[in-house]
C-alpha positions in Angstrom: 0.0 0.0 0.0 3.0 2.3 -0.1 2.5 5.3 -2.3 -1.3 5.0 -2.3 -3.3 8.1 -1.4 -4.6 8.2 2.1 -8.3 8.4 1.0 -7.8 5.1 -1.0 -6.2 3.4 2.0 -9.2 4.4 4.2 -11.5 3.0 1.5 -9.6 -0.3 1.2 -9.6 -0.8 5.0 -13.3 0.0 5.2 -14.0 -2.6 2.5 -12.0 -5.2 4.3 -13.8 -4.4 7.6 -17.2 -4.6 6.1 -16.3 -7.9 4.3 -15.2 -9.4 7.6 -18.5 -8.2 9.3 -20.6 -9.7 6.5 -18.9 -13.0 6.8 -19.1 -13.2 10.6 -15.5 -12.4 11.4 -15.3 -10.0 14.3 -12.3 -7.9 15.0 -12.3 -5.9 18.2 -12.4 -2.2 18.1 -9.1 -1.9 20.0 -7.3 -3.8 17.2 -8.7 -1.4 14.6 -7.6 1.5 16.8 -4.2 0.0 17.0 -3.9 0.0 13.3 -5.0 3.6 13.2 -2.4 4.6 15.9 0.3 2.9 13.9 -0.9 5.0 10.9 -1.8 2.0 8.8 -5.3 3.6 8.6 -5.1 7.3 8.1 -6.8 9.6 10.6 -7.8 12.5 8.4 -7.6 11.5 4.8 -8.0 14.0 2.0 -8.2 13.5 -1.7 -5.0 14.0 -3.5 -4.7 15.3 -7.0 -1.8 14.9 -9.3 -2.4 17.4 -12.0 0.0 18.1 -14.8 0.3 21.3 -16.7 -0.5 20.7 -20.4 2.2 21.4 -22.8 1.9 23.9 -25.7 1.8 21.0 -28.2 -1.1 19.4 -26.3 -3.0 22.7 -26.2 -2.5 23.3 -29.9 -3.9 19.8 -30.6 -6.9 20.5 -28.4 -7.6 23.9 -30.0 -7.5 22.3 -33.5 -10.7 20.4 -32.7 -12.7 23.3 -31.2 -15.0 25.8 -32.8 -14.3 29.5 -32.5 -16.3 29.9 -29.3 -14.4 27.1 -27.6 -11.0 28.4 -28.7 -11.9 31.8 -27.4 -12.9 30.4 -24.0 -9.8 28.2 -23.7 -7.5 31.0 -24.7 -9.2 33.3 -22.2 -8.8 30.7 -19.5 -5.2 30.2 -20.2 -4.3 33.9 -20.4 -6.3 35.1 -17.4 -5.9 32.2 -15.0 -9.6 32.4 -14.2 -11.6 29.4 -13.3 -14.1 28.0 -15.8 -17.1 28.8 -13.7 -16.0 32.4 -13.5 -15.7 32.7 -17.3 -19.1 31.0 -17.8 -20.7 33.5 -15.5 -19.3 36.4 -17.5 
């Protein structure tokens, strides 16, 4: 599980715990707490994003398939740094 996002680890351990419960296998709460204390189960997981900045070549390819309105919006987004929701409200 090394390198997995904390939210995924929490989901996996929850699935295992529910599977055990559904099949009549009981694991005491103090054992689950022990796993959490040792940081096998994360305490406060958050979603992780691994965004990559698109290259100029990728942007050119995307723009080739768009109509004039789409191109204008994408170029405005790129040049201003605004979010898409902000541009759509304008």
